[in-house]
C-alpha positions as CSV (number, residue, x, y, z in Angstrom):
1,X,-103.3,-38.3,-157.4
2,X,-104.8,-34.9,-157.7
3,X,-101.4,-33.2,-157.6
4,X,-100.3,-35.6,-160.4
5,X,-103.1,-34.3,-162.7
6,X,-102.3,-30.7,-161.8
7,X,-98.6,-31.3,-162.7
8,X,-99.6,-32.9,-166.1
9,X,-102.0,-30.1,-166.8
10,X,-99.3,-27.4,-166.1
11,X,-96.8,-29.3,-168.2
12,X,-99.1,-29.6,-171.2
13,X,-100.3,-26.0,-170.9
14,X,-96.7,-24.7,-170.6
15,X,-95.7,-26.6,-173.7
16,X,-98.5,-25.0,-175.8
17,X,-97.7,-21.5,-174.5
18,X,-94.0,-21.7,-175.2
19,X,-94.5,-23.2,-178.6
20,X,-96.3,-20.1,-179.9
21,X,-93.9,-18.1,-182.1
22,X,-94.8,-14.6,-183.3
23,X,-91.6,-14.1,-185.2
24,X,-91.5,-14.5,-188.9
25,X,-90.7,-18.1,-189.6
26,X,-88.7,-17.8,-192.8
27,X,-85.3,-16.5,-192.0
28,X,-84.1,-16.9,-195.6
29,X,-85.9,-15.8,-198.7
30,X,-87.5,-18.4,-201.0
31,X,-85.7,-18.2,-204.3
32,X,-88.9,-19.3,-206.1
33,X,-90.8,-16.2,-205.0
34,X,-90.5,-12.7,-206.1
35,X,-88.5,-10.3,-203.9
36,X,-89.9,-6.8,-203.5
37,X,-88.4,-3.7,-202.0
38,X,-91.1,-1.7,-200.2
39,X,-91.6,1.2,-197.9
40,X,-92.1,-0.1,-194.3
41,X,-93.3,2.0,-191.4
42,X,-96.1,2.4,-188.8
43,X,-99.3,2.3,-190.7
44,X,-101.1,4.8,-188.4
45,X,-98.2,7.2,-187.7
46,X,-96.5,7.5,-191.1
47,X,-99.0,6.1,-193.7
48,X,-102.1,7.7,-192.3
49,X,-104.0,4.4,-192.1
50,X,-106.9,3.8,-189.7
51,X,-106.2,1.9,-186.6
52,X,-106.2,2.2,-182.9
53,X,-102.6,1.3,-182.3
54,X,-99.2,1.4,-183.9
55,X,-98.8,-1.5,-186.3
56,X,-96.3,-2.5,-189.0
57,X,-97.4,-1.7,-192.6
58,X,-95.8,-1.8,-196.0
59,X,-96.4,0.5,-199.0
60,X,-96.0,-0.5,-202.6
61,X,-97.7,0.3,-205.9
62,X,-99.3,3.3,-204.3
63,X,-101.1,1.3,-201.6
64,X,-100.4,0.6,-198.0
65,X,-101.2,-2.7,-196.2
66,X,-100.9,-3.8,-192.6
67,X,-98.5,-6.8,-192.3
68,X,-99.2,-10.3,-190.9
69,X,-96.3,-12.6,-190.3
70,X,-94.1,-10.1,-188.4
71,X,-94.8,-7.1,-186.2
72,X,-93.7,-3.6,-185.4
73,X,-91.8,-4.7,-182.3
74,X,-89.8,-7.4,-184.1
75,X,-87.5,-4.9,-185.7
76,X,-86.3,-2.6,-182.9
77,X,-87.8,0.2,-180.9
78,X,-90.7,1.7,-183.0
79,X,-90.3,5.0,-181.2
80,X,-86.5,5.4,-181.7
81,X,-85.3,8.1,-184.1
82,X,-85.1,5.6,-186.9
83,X,-88.0,3.5,-185.7
84,X,-91.2,2.8,-187.6
85,X,-93.2,5.5,-185.9
86,X,-90.7,8.2,-186.8
87,X,-89.2,7.1,-190.1
88,X,-90.2,5.3,-193.3
89,X,-87.6,2.5,-194.0
90,X,-87.0,0.2,-197.0
91,X,-87.5,-3.5,-196.6
92,X,-87.0,-6.5,-198.8
93,X,-90.1,-8.7,-198.6
94,X,-91.8,-11.7,-200.0
95,X,-95.5,-12.5,-199.7
96,X,-98.7,-11.2,-201.0
97,X,-101.9,-9.3,-200.3
98,X,-104.7,-11.4,-198.9
99,X,-108.0,-9.8,-197.8
100,X,-106.5,-6.4,-197.8
101,X,-103.4,-7.3,-195.6
102,X,-99.9,-8.2,-196.6
103,X,-99.1,-11.8,-195.6
104,X,-95.3,-11.7,-195.2
105,X,-93.3,-14.9,-195.7
106,X,-90.0,-13.0,-195.6
107,X,-89.2,-9.5,-194.2
108,X,-85.8,-7.9,-193.8
109,X,-85.1,-4.2,-193.3
110,X,-82.6,-2.7,-195.6
111,X,-79.8,-1.0,-193.5
112,X,-80.1,2.7,-193.4
113,X,-77.8,4.5,-195.8
114,X,-77.5,1.6,-198.2
115,X,-79.6,3.1,-201.0
116,X,-78.4,2.5,-204.5
117,X,-75.9,5.1,-205.5
118,X,-76.5,6.9,-208.8
119,X,-74.0,8.9,-210.8
120,X,-72.7,11.9,-209.1
121,X,-72.7,15.2,-210.8
122,X,-69.3,16.5,-211.7
123,X,-68.0,19.3,-209.5
124,X,-67.7,22.5,-211.4
125,X,-65.4,25.5,-210.9
126,X,-62.0,23.8,-211.1
């Protein structure tokens, strides 16, 4: 009987542990919410924010905010050449600032090299 209760306890505990999801829940943007393009990087390494560890932050309207709803490790190796600790990337986000932190409901990195192309200057000398 004792082993039965241990088995039940482990089953219930395992269910709760594996049901935790740290990834951003919204895989698609909400069309009713405003989409923003922001700078995204490590708050401590690239934005000069206070903190004891590398953490994802976004910057817009001249202010930087640590992000809740997704984390720095959810978007590749933060210490790679194009990672958040070494580069400032663009991201499309939805959410808002609550208590000094950005609560993300949608977060997607813009692929490097897909910046909007402006008019090119004409080549001279021909």
